[in-house]
C-alpha positions as a printed Julia matrix, in Angstrom:
116×3 Matrix{Float64}:
  -0.1    0.05    0.08
   1.2    3.51   -0.7
   1.02   5.61    1.83
   0.21   9.55    1.15
   2.61  11.74    1.57
   1.94  16.22    1.51
   3.96  18.55    1.47
   3.51  21.91    2.32
   5.93  23.78    0.05
   5.89  27.82    0.93
   6.17  29.96   -2.12
   6.27  34.21   -1.55
   3.85  35.1    -3.8
   4.97  37.63   -6.09
   2.33  40.4    -6.33
   2.78  44.29   -7.92
   1.37  47.94   -6.77
  -1.52  48.33   -8.66
  -1.28  51.71  -10.19
  -4.32  53.21  -13.28
  -1.56  54.95  -14.14
   0.09  52.64  -15.72
  -3.51  51.83  -17.88
  -3.57  56.1   -18.56
  -1.25  55.66  -21.41
  -2.94  57.17  -23.93
  -3.23  61.2   -23.89
  -7.0   60.16  -25.29
  -8.05  57.43  -22.5
  -6.03  59.88  -20.49
  -8.45  63.12  -21.53
 -11.94  60.14  -21.49
 -10.95  60.47  -17.6
 -10.72  63.59  -16.71
 -13.36  64.2   -18.4
 -15.78  61.79  -16.7
 -14.33  63.32  -13.03
 -15.31  66.23  -14.53
 -18.83  65.23  -15.45
 -19.21  63.9   -11.75
 -18.75  67.62  -10.82
 -16.63  65.94   -7.09
 -14.09  67.99   -6.54
 -11.85  65.21   -4.81
 -12.04  63.28   -7.82
 -11.17  65.71  -10.23
  -7.84  66.25   -8.2
  -7.78  62.45   -8.34
  -7.71  62.19  -12.31
  -4.99  65.22  -12.55
  -2.95  63.59  -10.33
  -3.33  60.0   -11.71
  -2.56  61.89  -15.55
   0.09  63.97  -14.24
   1.88  60.39  -13.13
   1.58  58.54  -16.09
   3.16  61.63  -17.94
   6.08  61.89  -15.33
   5.34  64.29  -11.89
   8.9   65.79  -12.77
   7.48  66.74  -16.53
   4.34  67.97  -15.78
   6.13  70.72  -12.74
   8.17  71.49  -14.66
   5.77  73.02  -17.62
   3.34  74.07  -15.18
   6.29  76.57  -13.47
   5.66  74.88   -9.54
   8.25  72.99   -8.51
   7.55  68.97   -8.35
   6.77  68.37   -4.35
   4.22  71.83   -5.0
   2.6   68.97   -7.84
   2.22  66.42   -5.09
   0.81  68.62   -2.73
  -1.81  69.79   -4.9
  -3.49  66.2    -6.69
  -2.48  64.57   -3.31
  -5.24  62.71   -0.93
  -5.68  66.07    1.22
  -4.69  68.64   -1.56
  -6.5   71.48   -2.33
  -5.21  73.46   -4.97
  -6.66  76.85   -5.88
  -7.84  77.91   -9.5
  -5.62  79.11  -11.11
  -3.42  75.85  -10.16
  -5.68  73.98  -11.51
  -5.31  76.09  -14.57
  -1.86  75.3   -14.9
  -2.19  71.72  -14.27
  -4.21  71.21  -17.07
  -2.32  72.74  -19.64
  -0.15  70.86  -18.9
  -0.97  68.31  -19.45
  -2.11  69.55  -22.73
  -6.14  69.72  -21.92
  -8.63  72.11  -22.13
 -11.78  72.28  -19.28
 -15.36  73.12  -21.66
 -18.65  73.58  -20.28
 -21.88  72.33  -21.89
 -25.45  72.86  -21.12
 -25.95  70.2   -18.25
 -28.1   67.21  -18.95
 -29.47  66.19  -15.91
 -32.49  66.61  -13.53
 -31.27  70.18  -12.12
 -32.97  73.59  -14.67
 -31.26  76.35  -15.34
 -32.22  79.4   -13.08
 -32.67  82.21  -14.57
 -31.21  85.76  -12.96
 -34.62  88.48  -12.55
 -33.33  92.1   -13.79
 -32.62  94.19  -11.41
């Protein structure tokens, strides 16, 4: 009779940290991601999306184009960052993106100003 033996091999699983910036590998994907973030109206999501695209392009390169130092760019786009609008516009420009407006299609009605 053959006796079954069990051998336990402990193999360390090799994993890498997921980084969405690795998948935003074209200007079209990057622009679509930032557009989707803008459409949510969530300022934190927009900040995170800009940060992700900046990392995909290279933070040092984007910081230089935006006229910021790298540390300031990381701080502005970090989890607790709250960049001023002027800084956001400089970052958007450094990314080669533009912002545009269109009428909202949600259930929100537009408010008209009354004439004074």
